[in-house]
Structure formats: structure tokens, C-alpha cells
N, C-alpha and C positions, 0 to 999 in steps of 0.2 A: 923231789926225791920222796919216797916212802919215810913214816915215821915208824920204828918197831916199838910194839905195844902189844907184854904178856898181858661274842652281835640284840617292843618290839619297836613302841615307835619312838620318835625325837625326843616327845613330851614327858617319855618317863626315865629319861637315858639323859643324868646329870652326874653318873662318875663318881660316886660316893669314892672315900678313900678306901672303905674298910675291902678287903679282898675276897674273890671267891674263887677256892682254889677247888675243883673238880679231878678226881680220880687221884687223891692224896689220901692214903692207905697203910696197912701194913697188911704180910700175908697173915689169911685164916689159919691159928693152931700153931701158930708160933708164941705159944706165950709161954706158963709155965706151967711144972709139974707134968703130966701126964701128958697135957696138950703137944708138951715138945716131941711127943712119938707120934701122934697123931698127922694122918696125911691131910696137909693143907687144902682146902677146896678150893676148884679152880674158879678164877678170877678173871673180868676182863682185862684184857691187856693194857698195860698203865707205862707211862714213861720210862721207870726205871727197867720192866722187863726188855722194854727197844734198848735201853742205856748198857743192857747183859749181854749185848748177843757177840758172839766172835763167827770171826770166816777163815776160812783157809784157802790162802794164798798157793807159791808157785811150788811144785814139786820138781825134784830130779834125780836120778839115779847117776853116779858116777859110769862113766865108759865103759869101764872095769866092773861095774854090777857090786864092787862092793861095799860101796854108799850108797845112804837115802838122804835127800837135804829137800827137808818142807818148811815152808811157812803156816803159819798160825796167829791169827791175832789173839790177844787175852781177852777178857771182857771192854768192852766200849770205855765206860767208864772209870776202867782201872790205865787207861794210859797214862803218858807224862807229858804228851805233845801233840796239842790239837791247832796246831798252823797249817797244814798240809792244804795247798790247794782252797780252790771256793770253800769246800766243805769236805772237813777230814772224816767223815763217819763210815764205814765200812770199806776205807779204802787205806787207811795207813795203822802202824800199828802192830806190825806184824814181827813175829818172835821167827829165827831161826833155829830148828829142830834137828839133829843130828842122828845116826843111826847106821853102824856097821850090817850089814844086811844078816850076815848070817850069825852074831851075835843074838846069846839071848837075856838078855837085859833090857832096859826100858831106853826108850831114847832121851837126849839128853839137849839142853841149850849148847849151841856152840861155843865152846869158851872164848874170851877174846873177846866179844861182841859188845858193844852200851849197851845196857838192858833197858835204860832210857831212849833210847832209841827207836826208829823203825829201820828194820832190815829186812829188805827185798833179796830174794832169793836171785842173782842176776847170772850165774851156772857155775859150773864144775868145771876145774882146769881140763884140756884131753890128758894131762898125765893121769888125772883123777887122784890129784893128792890137795890140791886148791878148791876153797868154796869160795866162789865168790859174791859178794853183796854189795848192793847199794843203799849207804846207810841214810836216812833222814833224820835230821834234829834242826829244830831253833830255826827250820828259814834254809839248812845247810843239806847240802846230798854231795855226797864223795864217794866215792870205792874204797871197799876193806876188804882186802883178801886175808884169809885167813889157811892155814893147814886144820885139812877136814880133822874134827873132834880134839884139835891141841890147841891151848893158850899161845898159840904162836900165829901172827898177825900182824898185816902192814896196814896204813893207811896212808891212803894216796892224797896230796894235796892237787888240785883242781875242780872246779867245777863242769861236771859232767855233761856235755851241749846233748841231751836229753829228747826235748820234747819244743815246739816252738810252730804254737799251732794252736787255734780260738776251740777249747773245746773237746781236744787232743784228735782232732779230727784228720791229722795227716802228723802219721807216725815222721820221728822225726830223731835216727841214732838208736831206734829203740833195740839195740841189736849187738852182742857182744863179738866183736870179730878176733876170734885167735889165730895166733900168728906163730904162734909153738905150745908146745907141752905148756906149758907155763906162763906164756904171753900175750897180749890183747891189745887191742887199737881202739880208742877211743876219742872222741874230738873233744877237747874242753873251751869253757868261754872264761875271761880274764874272770878276776874276782867282783869286778866291778859293775859287773854284768849279769843277770839272772841266764844261768842255763837251761831253766825249765821252767815253765809258768805253773810248775806244779809245788813249785816251793815259794809263791810268789808273797803268801800272807807274813811269813816268817823276814824273808828277804826284804820286804820293803823294810818289816818294823826295824828291822835292823840298820838299814839303810839310815831313816828319819832321823833316831835316835842318833845316830854317828854326827851328822850333819846340822842336825838343830845344835850339839854340843861345840861342833866346829865354829856355826855362826855364833851364838853368845858366846864362845870366848873369844872368837875375831882371830881365830887364828888360818882359817882358808876359807878363799870362795865356796859356795855352795849351789851354783849357779846352774841350771839345765838349758839348753837351747834346743828348739826344733826349726829346724829350716825347712821351706817349702820350693820346691826348686823340679824345673821339668826337664836339665839337662841330664845325657846320656850319662847312667850311672852303670855303665855294664862291667867297666875297669873298677869301681868301687868296690873294694874286697870286704867282707864283715871281719871285725876282729875275733882271733881266736885261735887255737895251736891244734895238731894234728898231735897224740900222743901214742908213745907205747908203754902199756902197764906189764911189769915182772911183779909176779908174785913170788917167784922164788929169791928176788932179791931186794926187793922193795926199790927196785928202780925206776924212774921215769923217764925214758927218752923223747926229748922234742924230735918229732920227726919233720912235721913243716910248721913253718908258721900262716897263721891265716883260718877263716871259719868254715872248715869241711862236711861234708853231710853224706852217709852211709857208705864208710869203704867197705870194701870185699877185696881180702888179700888172693893172689891166685894161689893156686893147687899147692904149687911149690914153694910157695912164701916168700918170693923173690920182690913180687909187685903187690901196690896196692892200688886198685881201681876207686876212688873219690871225686865226689862230687865239690868242689871250690864252691863256697857261697857268696854273693855279691852281699849288696847294701839295700835295704826294699826301696822297689819303685813306687814313685806318688803314684796311684791309680788314675786313671785319665778322665778328663774332666767332663767328656763329650760321648762318655759312652752310652752305647744305645740300653735304653730301661730291657728292653725286653732280652737282651742278651747279660745284663749285670748278674754277678756273680755274689750271694749273700754271702760267704764266708770265701775269700778267693784262696787257692793252696799257693799254687806257683805267684807270689808275688814278687819276685827277687830272679836273678838269673841264677843258675848251676852251673859252672864248668865242667866238664870232665878233666879228670888229670890225671896220669899215671905216673906215680910215684916209683923206685925204686930204692926198697928200704936199705939197701946195702949201700948204697952212693949218695943217696937224696935228689939224684938225676929226677928232673920232671921233665912229662911231657904234657902239654895241653893241649885241647881238641879243640879247633875253631869251629867245625861244624859239627853236629845240630849245635846253634848259640846256645840252646840252655836244655837238658836234661835231666826227668826223674832222676833221684836218686836211688828211690827205691827198687828201680829196672836193670841197675849195673848186675852185671850176669857173668862169667868164667866159663869157658869151655875146659872139659875135663883134663887136657891135656897143657892148659894157661897159654895157649898159643894166639885166641880169640877172645874175645869179649865182644858182651853184644848191651845195647842201653837202647833207653826209648826217649825222644828229643824231639827239638821243633824249633824253628827259625825263629830270627828278633821279630817282633809284631806280630807271632803267629802265639793261639794258643795251644793248651795241653791236648785239643778236639783235633788239633793240626797233625798228631805227632805222630811220627812213625821210628820202625825200629832201624838200628843201624847195629852192621859188624863192622868188628875195627881189627887188623892184625896187628897185636903186640910191637912188632918186630918195626913196619915200616908207620902204623898207627895212622892210618888210611881208613877212613870210615866209608863204609858200601854202604844204600838204603836197603832194607828187606820188606817191600811193601809188602802193607794190610789191605790192598783194595780190595772190596770188597765183602772184608769182615766189621763187624763192631764187636773193638773191644772191650773186655769187661772191666767193668773200675774195681780199685782194687777191695772196696769197703763191699762190692756187692750189692750194692743198691740196685732196685730192677730199673729205676728214672734218677737217676744223679744227677742234683742241683747244679754239681762242677765233677767234671771228671779228677779224678785226683792219682790219677794212673793206673796200670796195668799190674794184673794179679801178677805173683812172683811165677818166674817158667825156667827157661831151660836153653843150654843152646848145646844143637848138635852137632855134626859135621854137615846137615847140608840146610841150616839155619836154626832162627828163634824159633822155640816153641813158646805160644803164645794161648790162653783163655780167650776164646769167643765165638759169635755166631754170625750165621749169614746177617749183613745188613737190608734182607730183605723178609728177615727172621727166622724162627727156629729155635733152637734150642742150643746151649753153651756147649763145647767142647775143645780139645785140644788141636790146634794145628799147627807144621809147621810152614813156617814162612823162607821157600827154598826161592831157590832165584828162578825157575823155572815156572813155579805154580804153586798154589796153597795148597796143603797135603791135609786131611781130616785126619788125623792119627786117632780116632776112636769112633771110629767107622761104625756104628751098629750098639752101639754103648748108650745106655739112657743115665740121665740125671748124674754125670761125671763130675766128683770131686773137683774144686776149684785148688786143690791143693795136689801137687805134682810127688810121688814116693818117692823119688827118685828121678835119674838119667846117666844115661853116660854117654860113648860119643853117638850113636847108633839109635836108641831106645830109651823112653819114657817108662817107667812106672806108676799107671793111673787106678784110680778108685772106683767106681759103681758100686752102685748096691746090692749086689749080688757078685763080687767080688773084686781082686786087684790083678791087673792084666799089664800084659808087657805089650808098646804101642810102639810102631817105628812106621816111616814112609811107606816100606815095601811087602807090606803084609797085615794083614788083618789084626785085629790087637788076640794076643793068646794070653785064655786064664790062666795065670798064676796060684789061686787059691779055690777051690772045691767051693760050691753054690752050696746056697743053706737052706734048709726045707723051711726054716721060721724065723726071719729076723734078715736083717740088712747088717753089711759093713758099714762102718762107719770110720774115720779119723777123731781119733779121742781129741784131748787137751779143751775143747772148745768150752765157754766157762757154762757153768750150770748152777744158776741161782738158788735153784727148789734145794743144791743141799749145799749153799753156803758159800759160792767160790766165789773167789772175789781176780777181775782178769788183771789188777793194777802190776804193769811193769812183768809184763810176761817173756821177760828176755830168752828163756830156754826152753821154751814148749816148743815141741816135735817139729811144726810145722814153722817153725823159723829156720832149720836148718837147709841146707844150701839143697838143691835137686841134689848135686854130685857129691855128695857127702854119704860115704860106704856104707855109714851105720844101719842097720836094721830097725827100719820105721814098726810101730806098732798099730794096730789096727784092730778096733773093737769088734765083737761081733755082739750086735745088738740087736735082742731080741722083740718080737712086736709091743710086747708089753712095756718096753721102753732100758729093762735089764742088760748094762754088758756082762755076757755070761760068758767072756772069754777074750782073749787080746793073741791076737797073732802077730808075728812079725815075718813083713817084706825083706827080700834082701838075702834071706835065708838060705837059696835053692832055685833051681831052673825052674822050665816048665814041667809041671808034673810032681815036681818034690812036694812032700808036705810038709808045711813049714813049721817051723818051731811055734808052740801053742801053750798056754797056760789057762786051764779052766777056773774062771771066780768060785765057780761055789757057793755065791751070795748072792740071794735074793734081795734086789733092788742097786746091784751096785752100778757107779758109775765108774767111769776109768779114768783116774789123775794122772798117773804115768807107769810106766814099763820098762823091763828092761831082760834083752834077750842076756848077756850075758850072767846074770845073778837068775832066770826063768824067776824073775816074781813080778809085780804088780802091787800098782799101790791106789786104792780105791776107797771112794766114800759111799755108804749107805744111809739112807733115812731110818730111824728107831722111834717110832713117834715123831715128835716134833726135833730129837734129837737127830745129829749127823755122826757117825764117826767115819774112824779113818784107819785101815781096816790095809796091814799089808801081808800080800797072799805069796806064799813062798811053794812049790813044787816038792811035794809029802811033806810038808809040813800045816797044823794047824792056823787059818788063820787071827794073823796075831793083831790084836786091838792098841793101839797108838797114842790116840786121842778120840774125844771126845767132846764136844759143841754143843750150846742150845738146849738143855737138856732141862732147863728154867721155862721154856714156853709150853713142856705140858701141865702145867700147873694154870697156863692160861685158858679161859674159852674161846673156840673156833668163831668166827663172823662168818654168822650167815648171811648168803645172798638172794637177790630175788631180780629176774630177769621184768625187764619192763621194754613193750615197745609201743612207741606212738609215732604221729606224724609231725612231720615239720614245713611248715611251707616258705617259698620265697618271701620273705618281709616285700619286693616288690612288687611280688606276683610273675613275673615274667619265667619263673622255670615250674615245673609240674612240681607237686608235695613229693617227700620223698619220706620212707617207712625208717625209722631207726630202734633199732636193739642196743640195748645198752643193759646194763648193771648197777642194781643198785645193794650197797653195805649197808647190814641192818643191825642196829644197838642185841648185844645178849636177851633180853629181855625182852624182844620186839613179839610185837602181841594186835595179829591181824584185825583192822578196821578201827586201830587206834590213829592217831594223827602223830608225826612226830615234826621237830623241827631238824632242818635240813640243811649240810652244808652242803651247795652247790659251788663246786670248783671249777670255776673257768680256766679253761686254756684253749688260744686258737686252733683248734684243729678239727679236722672234717669229720669224725668219729667217736661215738663215745667212750669212754674210759671202762675199760676193763677193769674189774675187782681183782683185787690184788693183795694177799695178805700177809702179813709178815710170818706167821706161823709156816706157809704153805714156800715165803720165800727168804728168808731168813737173811736178814742183815741191817744195821743199825741205820735208821733213817728219821731225820729229826724232825719230820710231819707227816709218819705213817700215818694212813688213812681208817688203820686200825683206832687209831687214839679217838678218832672224834667215834666212831660207832661205840668203843667204851664208854664215853659220855653221853651217852644216850640220842645221838645223833643221827640219822639217816646218810648217809656219804654219796654223792654220785655224780663224777664228772660228764657235762651233757655233751652232745654232740655241737660244735661250731663251722655247718661248713662253709668255708670259704668263699664260695662263689653267692651263697645265700647274703652272707656277711657283708660282703662289697654295695654299695652302696654310689651314686653321685656325692652325698655328699662326702664318703670317708669311706677307706679300705675296710673302716669294721662297723661303719653304720645300719648296718642288721642286725650285728650283735644283739642288740635290746630284746628287738622283737622276739630273736632267738630264744634267747635266755628266760623270756618270757614263755614259752611256747612250751622248754623244757619244764617248768616250773607248774605250769597249768597241768601238762601230762602228770607230775605229782599229786596234785592236790586233787583233780581227776577220777586216778585211780585208786583214792585212799591212802595213799602215805603220807604226803606233807600234812603240816597246820599251814596255811596260807599264811598267817600273820607271823613265821617264824621261820621264813628260809632267808640263807644267810650268802651272799655272796662270797668267795672265795678266792684269791688271785695271787699267784706268784708268778714271780719274774715275766714273759710275755702276759699272761696270765694278767697280773696286777694292772698294767696301764687297762685293760680291757674292761676289765672288773670296776673301776673307777670309771670309765667311760659308760659303762651301762648304767651303774650308780647315778648318773648324771641324767643318764636320758629314759628313767623307768623308775616307777611308785611302786612297782611289784615289792620290793625286796626288804628287809627288814634290817639289815648292817651288812660292813662292807669291812672286810681284814684284805688289805693289798700288803703284798709285802715284795720285797728284793724286785721291784720296777722302776718305770721310768713313769711322768705323766706329762710333759713338755714335747711335743714331735718336734716343736723346731730347734730349741733347745737342743735336744736329744741328739737329734741329724748333727748337729755340729759340736756337740762335744766331745771330751775325749772320753777314752774306758774305763771308769772309775779308777782300779787299780791300775789299771797299762796307763796311766799317766804317769807313774812312775818307772814303771819295766819297758816300756818299748814308745819311747819320744817319739821313732819314726812313726806311727801310728795315732797320733795324735793329730787333732784336728780335722774330725770329720768322717771317722770310721766307723762310726755307724749309721752311715748312709748307705752300707749293704742291705737294711731294713726296709729301705724304703727306697731306694735306686730300683724298684724290680715290678717287674709287672709279672702273675702268673693267672690262670685258667682252671675251672675245676675244683672241688670240693676239696680235696686237700694240696693246692698250691702251696709255694714255698713262701708266697711273701704274704703274710697277714697283715703286716703296714706296708702294702707297697703301694704309694698312690697315684702311681704313675706318671709322678713330673716331680722336678725337683724343688726345694723353696727359694730356688731361686727365678723360677717359672713362675710359683703360686702360691707364694708363702702363707695368705688366707687360709689355704687348702690346708695348712699344718698346723696354724695357730690358730683356729673356729672350731678347728675339733679336736683338741686338746683337750684331758679331761684337766687341766690346772685352769685353764681359760674358763669348763662349765663344772668351775666348784661351787657356784651358789645357785647351781641347781640339785645340788646336792641336799635330799633333804633325810638322810639316813646316818646314823652314825657311822664313823669312819674310824677303823684303828689303821694305821701305817706304821709298818714296819721296814726297817734297813739297817743296812751294814759301811763301816767308813773302807771295806774291804775289798768292794763288791765291784763283779767287772762293769756293771749298773752304776754309775755313777750317786750316791747318796743326796747329790743335791736335789735331783729331779726329786724326791719327797721333802727335802726343804720347801723346793717351789710348792709342791704339794700341800703341805700341813699350811705353808706362809697365807695363799690362797683360801685354804676352809677358815683359818683364822681370820682374813680379810673379812670375810661374808660372813663372819659369824656363826658358824657352823661348829655341830659337836665335835670332836675329832680328839683323837689322842694318835700321838709320834712315838714312838722307841727305836731308839738309834742303839744299836750293838758294837761296840768299839773291839775291833779285831777281828771281826768276823767277817764272813768273805758272803757268798751267795744261799743266805738264810745260815744258822748261828750252828757252828761245830762242837763248841765248848759245851761239854753237862749242862753245867753250871748255866747257861745260857738256853738249852734247852728246855732246860725244866724252868727258867724264869718265861721263856717266850709260852708254852705251855699256862702257866700260871695266869699273865697276863692277858692271854685270849680267854680264860677260863672267865677273869675276873669282867673284862669287855664284855661279854654274852652274856653272864649274870645279868651286870649292872644296869642293861637294857633289856631284863625278861627273859633274854630268849635262853631258856636253857629248858632240860626234860620236869616235867611234873614232880617227877620223883628222880633219885640218881637212878644211872641205869641199874647201878649193882655197887659193891664197893671192891674199888680196881687193887690190885696187890702192888703192892709196893710204892 
């Protein structure tokens, strides 16, 4: 029921108590008297500048074009809740602003929402009266629906079952399924279970506090239990409920008991096709390492069910055994549906499309033999098939985005009974997003236009060709403009192919500007589509509405980003501006570097690497600087990426190192060079030394002040390098692990509390794999299990090599990371036992690096103190850093 609510050497590093804080200070020119009106002098980017950043989130016009709703975050330091996911910065804190499109007044915050919560725009109801938000606060997610612009809201109980996957690689129910003008379907989870890993820290904190008090008061048992069993769990269904929420009445109706995923309603609203979710199946113990998956997507059964929304009657499909919930697609008239699935014992690579008649509920296979289906994440060589891209179902069969198995380009095919038909014959670089579909045709996008494609004829152009530029589907994330993609429920690409509403298509000039927006579905062949000229240099399209003849765009003005409402016959209206404070910061200069890398074992030819160095703001050619060598097991050097160019709050932005007088560089670590007979990363120390020699040899680096920095996978790599090399002056390792053996079998940090069925060796996927080439996916793939060769794991672990580390170490970890903090407890214990110089900082309540502004400031203070105490600092401050 809804509730109605109106870093040179070890001998000199002895860690004195006094702290050296680099980068503190105030803005120049903000003193007293006439100085108050002076223009502040630009300063190097500081932590406070980063904490002052905002982002834009989702935006949507109502279906009738009368309303506009959009998300903006306030400056990061002004948020009231930093408990979101593994790190909150840049992802949470959205406010919801609304505006009547035709009105002249300013936009305003949607009344009735909790101002201390994050309110993600989830959608506007089909009847254009209600706005739906996903509210996050203190570890709780729930839906809130409000009358647009009015303090008339319903808050719904029930934890939305949004995501269930490591690093969100597998989308889960990130879609609002409307079944009427004001009601929608959404699976929910029991209150005692997490519906989304995105709010893990707050959820776990509350759970622990509750259970601690129950234990201390003796009132209730607080045990949790894990089971290892290999019996058939195909009929063990996970807990949850499929609910219908009505925004107009505030009522929540139970549709079906059980955990469900990917509900898709029939066009007439009578049925919902949905996948019932089983309990997680224990991974096989004898899986060949050559085919082991790093992060398995489909680790349980998903059985296709058809539910009559009026009667509650259910039909369960027995074949295929399991389906991809994201592939469920209805025909235009609702008499058939299609789904991608595979049989028991098979993998998604073995999957096929099936067409099901809703009356008989009989599946008929639609073979794609000879085709390679595109992965929905559009990765060119995916580690694991995460399901096909969304398509359509025509009278002649399912429409799929694929290419010939023999090679070639991707396009749209129809899987007919007689043959495979390429619908997009003659078109190049066809978009993987359909723009519409009916019973016989689909609308597809090529850079030179929108086309009507059908099995019976060659594609017909629907939009005129462009002389300068291309057509593009809007809504992709534009980080240069401060866009955040989190929970983009309402993006146009999420419309079902059969949704008749016109799709906006941007006219993108060769300079990258979106100069206009045109709408599909507004006419037939030869008709001129509805168009809105932006008239704004540098615009990128965020949302558009055909009924309103309006568009919402962002543009960069210096380092700031404006949000502009464009309407026909009206001057552009400025709704918001964010990040203008970046104009008071100095740009970061870059330098290109080319160097040779040799195979540490001499088995492969040398490789030429082209990298990018980020330089201090007072950089002088010929002067040598301290260097931060950011280690990460990846085959190519890192690109230079700067806050001014891609504004987003990030606790460890590389520019914060250059502002402190360091050169920053992420070197290449080709994984085929790194792999040796001793260890998957046995060649990493040599590769890091080669990179350091290149920096010294080309006049950039002070050879006595090169610091290893490693975060996550980079942390264990940096610690290993520091034990095998005497080239470096110090090492900072953050939020990683140190013991391959215990990490293999141990729990995934915070997942110990959330997902009991994922404890007991799920880190195995980092090791139970093998790969070839510079960019393989297995930087820690030993090629054998610890059961077979435990010495290989133990003897090469940094924790065992701690006695060889002769440089000062700073360890940083958090108690709510997916990588268990106990890994660095072990590492510090080993360093302490070996008599080494080390500091160990633990942050409580944090995830994969700090989110809290207080902890972000503290982290930079501690890193500055550590490096200053060890003599690794610039001869003079880089420049006075602002804020």
C-alpha cells in the first residue's frame, strides 16, 4: 500500500607525527576591501574544486509535451547521503526539477520529494500526469510518484529489484513497464534482502546495527547460513514479488509471488511475459580454465512465464530451459512473443531465438545459424555473452542485430522460417538500436539517414541525406558535458520497438555539435520529418519532444555546462549552469611519450608504446619531477583525462597529483609480456622498470622519486612490483588484495553480508581463467587451481614477499569494499612482522575508495603527509592550490 505524503629512501622515512598538507589554501582575491571584487587568479585544481562539481542526470518530456522533468546534482560536497554503492561521487545526489514547457517562469524542484534523498527520474506516466522517481536514502531504495509540479505524492513500500550483478554488467529490471496510463509493473524483493547492490553500504550498515542489537539484547537469533550443494536447483525459486503500482491511487497490487526479471506487457495490457528467477546455481568445480568466465552473467535459471494480469493465471514455458530476460519481445498485435534461450547444461553461446504463440504457448525455434549475434553491451570481443541486443518481432520472424560468422559488418536480419534475410542490405554502420517496428517493417538508423527496412524490398530512405554530418541516436552518455548515466530508466533507447511514439534523431555535424533534432514516425517515405534547429554552438541533445516541438540540450561555456530549453519561435531558455568554478582552475598540460617495451623473458619482439603524461601547472622543460606511476594490469598506456574536460566528482582524479607538483602516468602492462613461468604478473616489475627508465631517459622523472600507485587490481600488482624491484621510492596501495590463495577462497568483502550464495570462492573467476595477447581478460589467471598447485599462489603473493619490500608502504582500505579489507590486514601484518616501514589507513563505512568528502580530504592529507615524510615532494610547491 502506498502512503500519501504532501611517497625517498627507507632510511629517511620515519613517519614523524607532523602532517604535511599539500594543496590547502584559499582562493586568491577573496580577502577584504577592494579585493572582494577582484577576479580570482587561476589556481591548480584542488580537492575542494572536485568536491564542488555537479552532474546532469536523466531528462524527459511528458508524452503530451506539456511538462519537462530533469535531474541535476547539487555540488557534491552539499549532499546529505554518501552511502550509495561502492563510491557515491558522480553517481548520487540528484534533485528533480520540473517545468511546464510553455510557461515563462523558472523551473522548480518537484514538490513532495525528500530534499535529503537522491531522486532519480524513472519516468513520466503515459497519461502525462505523474512523475516517477527512484528514491535512495540511507541504504533504502523505493519508488515515489508525484503529480507533476504538485505536492501530491505516493511513497510505495517494497524494495525495487533493480540490479543483481557485479559492477552492473548485467542490467536487471532497469525498466519501468507501464500497463496503463498511470500504473506500472516492477519486481520487488523482501525487505530483508537487497534489491540492488547499488545501495549496499547503507543496507548492510542498517542490517548490522539491527542484528548487533538483537544479539546484545538476547531477543532473537542472528545467524546466517551458507550451503554448498550440487543438487538440481532448477525448481528452487528465489524470493520476491511481482507488483503493480498505481500512481493515481497509491495502491500496490501483488501480481505474483516469486522473484521475477524483465517483465514486458503485451500491447493490449492483458498479459505480462516475464522470467521467473531461480536460486543461484553453484559453479561447476571442473570447469575448463580455457572457458572459465570472469564474471558469469547467467548463473541461475530464468524460466519464461506468461501471466494474465486480470485473472492471475500463469503459463510456464518448459523449453527453452532458461531465457535471457532482456530478450523478451512482443509482436505488434500481441498474439506472439519471442525470447532468446538455451537448454539445461548449455550456455548463452548455445542459445537460440524462439517464437511463442500466446494461445498455445508453444515455442518454435528461429535459428540464426550462420550468424554471430551482437552482444548487448556491443563489446567487439566479449568475455562472456551477456545476451543479444534488443530487437523486434515481425510477422516473418524475430529481427536481430548480427553479422555473418565468417566476418563482416553488423546489420539487422530477420530470422524467417525459410532463410536469413538481411534487412539493411547496402547500409553501412547501422545503429544497434531500432527506431521502430510494426508487423512487416523496421525503422533503422544509418549515419546518412533513417530507413524503412523490410524483407520484401531494399531499405527506403525516410530522412534526407546530410551534406555535413551524420544522424545519431541521442541519449548516449556525454561525460564532457557532465552527464551521468545512472539509472537511465526513461532514455529513448529503452522504448520498445513497437512503441508508436516518434523517436528523436540528432543531426550531428562533423565538429560534434547536435545542430538539429528530427523525429521518426512523423510521416511516410518522402515526407519531411518534423525538425527543431538547435541554433546553439556545441549543443548535445539530452531529450526532445515532438508534441512540444522542443528539445533540451547541454553546451559547454568555458568549463561550465549550460542546460538549455529550445522551442520553436522562442529564444533558448537557460534552465541551469553547473561547474563554472572550474574556470578558476588552471588547465593541465600534457606531453606525449613514445618508448619501447621488451618482453621480460625475451620470447616476443619489442613493442612501441605511445603514452600521455599529465604535467604540473608550473612544468619547466629539462627540470626533473617526482612521478606517480599509476599501475594497473592493462595492455595499453592510459590516456590523459582531465577534470576540466570531463567534469565529474572523482576522489582520485589524476589532476590532483599534477596540482601537487607530480607528473602522472599510467604505463602499459601488456599481459602477454607480464605472464612468466613463475606468475601471471611475473613480468610486471620489469615492465614497470622499463616505463620508469623511459621517463628518466627522456628527462621527465627524478629517478629517486618515482612512486608506485595502485588501486584495486593495481594495488596487488604495485605491491608485487615493490617486492621484486628496487627502482621505486615508495608504494601507495589502495583497496586491493595481497594473498592470492586466501583471496581465491575468501568472500567478496561486503558481499559476505548481501549474497550468501556468492561466498566460498567466488573470487575464483580472477584466477580460473587463461588468456592470450596484450589485452587478455585474465591478469591473474594462473592456468591451474590452488587445489592443483597451491605453491604457485602462495609463493608469489605480495603478503609472502613482504620481507623483500625495502621501500615505505602506505596501505589504504575500506570495510565495505567488495574486496575484503582483511586482505590488507594480512599485508600490514606481514610488513609489521618483517620490520618494514608501513602505514595502514582503514576507512569505516566506505566502499571501493572513499565517498565521504571528509574521508576524501583525509585521504589526500594522509597521502601528502606520507610522501612528504619520505622526502618525495616537489622542491617547491607547484603553485598555490585553490580552495
